[in-house]
N, C-alpha and C positions, 0 to 999 in steps of 0.2 A: 571806898568808891561810892559816893552818895549822889552822883550826878543823875540828871533826869534819865539818861539812857539805861540806868539800872531799874527804873520803875515804870517806864512807858510800856505800851503794848509791844510784843516781840517785833524786832526789826530784822530785815534781811540785809546782810552786809557781805560784800564781795571783797576778798583780800588777796592782792597779788603778793608773792613772796611769803606765803603763809608758813613755809617751813624754815624761814629764818628765825633766830631767837626772838626777835621783835614780833614777827608774825605769829609764832606759836603762843607767846605770852598774851598777845592781843586776842587771838582766837579763843583761847581757854577762858579769858576774862569775859568775853562776850557770850560764849556758849554757856558759861556758868550762870549767867543771868537770864537765860532763856531765849537769847537771840539766835537766829539762824545764820550760820556762818558758812560761806563757800570760799575755799582757799585754793590757790593754784599750787600744783605739784608738778614735778618733772618725771615721775615714774611711780611704779607700784609701791616701792618701799616708802616713799614720801607720802603716798596716798594712804597707806595703812597707818602711818604715824598721825596723820591728820584725823582719820576716823577715830583713833584712840582718844583724840582731844575733843571729840564731839563735833568735828568739822566735816562738811561734805567736800571731797576733793574734786577739782576740775583740772583739766590737762591742756589748756590752750597754749599755742605758741604766742607769747606775750608781744612779740614784734609784728604779729599779723593782726591788724585791727579788726578785720572781718571775723577771724577765728575767735578773737577775744570777745567781740560783740555778741556772737552767738552764745558763748559760754555765760556771759552776764545776763543776757536777755532770757535765757532758759531758766534762770533762777528767780527772776523778778526783782533782783536787788536794786534798791534805790540809793544805796550808799556804797562808795568804793574807797578802800584804803590801799594806797600804793606802797607796799613795804618791799617790793622787789629790789630797789636800789640798796637796801641794807645788807644784801648778801655778802658784799665785800667789806662792810663796815665792822671790822672786828679787830681784836688785838693784833698789832702789826708785826709781832714776832713771827707770825705765820704769813706766807705769801697771800697777798690780797689781789683778787682779779677785778680791778676797777673796770667798769663797763664804759668804754669810749663811745658806745652807741646809746648812751643814756638818754640823749634827747630824742633819738628815734623811738626808744621805748616809751618815753613820755608822750610823744605824739600819737603812738598807737593806743595808749591808755585813754588819752583825751578823746580821740575819735570814737573809740569803742564805747566809752561811757556815754557820750552824746547820742550815739545811734541806739543804744540800749535803754535810754530813758533814765539814766542815773541822775539823781538830783543834787548830789554833793560829793566832791572828791577831797580826800585828805592825802596829800602827797608827802613823801619823806625825802630828805636830802641830808647834807652834812654841815656841821657847824663851821667847818673850814672853808665853805664855799666862797666867801668874800675875803679870805685872808690873803694878803699879798704873798706872791710866790717867793719873793726874796732872791738874793743873788745865786742861791744854789737850787732854785725851784723852777728853772726854765722847762724842765721835762714835764712838770705838772701843769703848765699853763694850758695846753690843749684840753686836758681833762677838766680843769676848773672852768674853762670857757663852756664846755659841753654841759657841765653841771648847772651853771647859771642859765644856760639856754633851756635846759629841761625844766627848771623851775618856772621860767617865763611861759613855756608851752602849756604847762598845767594851769597856771594862773590866768593865762590869756584865752583859754578855750571857752566854749559856749556853756560848759557846766561850771557852776560856782565851785571854787576850790581854795584851799589854803595849803601851805607847805610848812612842815616842821623840820627844822635842821637839827639833827641829833649829834651828840658827842659820840665817841667811840663806844660801840655797844658790846656788852658782855653779859653772860648769864648762865644759868644751869644747862641750857640747851646749846651752849657754844661748843661746837665740835672742835674748833681750833684750840680752845683751852684744854679740852679733854685730851687732844693729841699732844699738847705740850706736857701734860702730866706724864704721859707714857714716855715721852722723850727724856724728861728729867729723871724718871725712875730707871731708865736704861743707862743713865750717866752720859748721854750724848750732849754735845754743846748746843746751846740755844742762843741765837743772836739777841743781845739785850735790847736792841732798838736804839732810839736816839734819846738825847737829853732834852730835846725841845718839848715844852709843855703843851698839852692839849686837854680837852675836857672829856670826861667819860660819862657813861649812862647805863645803869642797870636795865636789863630788858623789860622787867615788869614796870619800871618807872616810865620807860618809853611807851609801853602799852597804855598806861594810865593817861599819859598826855594825849595819845591818839583818841582815846575814849572821850576825854574832855573836849577835844576838837570836834568830834562828832556831835557833841551836845551844843557847843557854842557856835560852831560853824562860822569862824571868822574869815569870810570870803575875801580873797585878794591879799591876804596877809602872809608874810614869811616870818616864822617865829623860831627862835633858838631854844632848844630844850637840852639842858645839860645838868650835871651834878654841880655841887658847890665848890669842888676842889680840883683845880687844874693840876695835872701831874704828867710827868714824862713816861713814855713806854718803859724806860729803865726802872722808874719807881714802881710802876704797875707790876711788871713781871718779877721784880725783886721781892715785892711783898707776897705775890702769889706763890713764889717758890719758897720763901722763908717760912711762911705759916704752915707749910706742909713738910718742913724739915729738909728741904733741898738746898743745895748751895746756890747762891745767886748766879745767874747765867753769866754775868760779867766777869766771874772769877775764872772762866775758861781761858786757856792760852790764846793770845791774840791771833796766832796763825790759824786757829780753828774757827775764827769768827768772821771770816770774809763774808760780806753781805750776800745773801742768797736772793735778794730782791731785784725786781726790774727797775727801770729808770723812773717810772711814774711813782711807784711806791716809795722808792728811796727819796725822791724829791718831796713827796707829801710828808714823810717822816721828819724832814728837816724844816718844816714850817711851824712857826710859833703861833698857836691859835688859842691863846689864853683868855683874851677879853671877849665876853659874851654879853649881849644885851639881855636885861631881865624882862623884856616885853612878853616873852612867851608865858611866863608865870603870871604876869598881871592880866593878860588877855584871857588865858584859859583857867585861871584860878587853880593852878597846879603847882606842886612842889615835889621834889624827889623824896621818896621814903628812905632812900639810901644816898645821903648827900655826899659821901666820899667813896672813893674806889675801895678803900679798906673795908668799909661796912658792907659794900656789895660783895666783895670777895668772900668775906666771912659768911654771909648768907648763902652764897653759891656753894661753898664747901659743906655747909650744914645740909643743904638740899641733896648734894651728891651722896653724903654719908647716909642720909635717911633712905635714899633709893637703894644703896648697896645693902643696907640692913634688911630692907623689905625683900630683896632678892635672895638673901642668904637662907 
């Protein structure tokens, strides 16, 4: 990471969703280079985790603009990174709680940032935001409409902003993948997901793109940030299981694989989101360190094993 943000005088950055895998990777990255990071948390346990990363926790209700404004203003932060929407953006084999109030959340962030004197916002969204829902995607249409409205809210506010649309996020801090390992070890069935391809993104690569956006500040732009290889959830979880010596989830009996997902998640899983514009890389001067999901999973497992060895 050789961008200006690693060499300038220390910055103060406010991060919503700091306990998501993206938020944690970003916060560590900024803190490691001497910048002051304030991250939102929802309770004491999350707060302790952030402090361990060198981050000052804050506990505002993100849907209350006044409460959020006070939290931001009290720190003097002039930069805000909105990672909260990434809480649901994880491997779809685990239930995802997509926020149908995402535009309400964006409006609160935009108002609070303006009132607190923030100078630039980097918002986050999803690479599938503009993907046609298709014949089986009717249940996803209200959520997709809300996502696009949230993007416009951030970009149309009084504070200059950009939006990064991420592929499906995974990383060493992915609680969902850690839970899947436990499920696989217990021999319980895991739904393999769909065969429709989408793009993936390692959490540290997403964090590096956010840092690049803080440096270049491409106001008014919406940029796609993904890896190089589209793959289906079946491909992803199949590799994740096989490299750990587990049977592929799809080998479970069909009667055990009834979908545990709600209508929105099921509809999103059946959308084909393979085509991605390269503009994000060109504008930000960014490229993924882990260009395929297999490389990312390999690094994730190395990180987990190193952590286990340190605790032994």
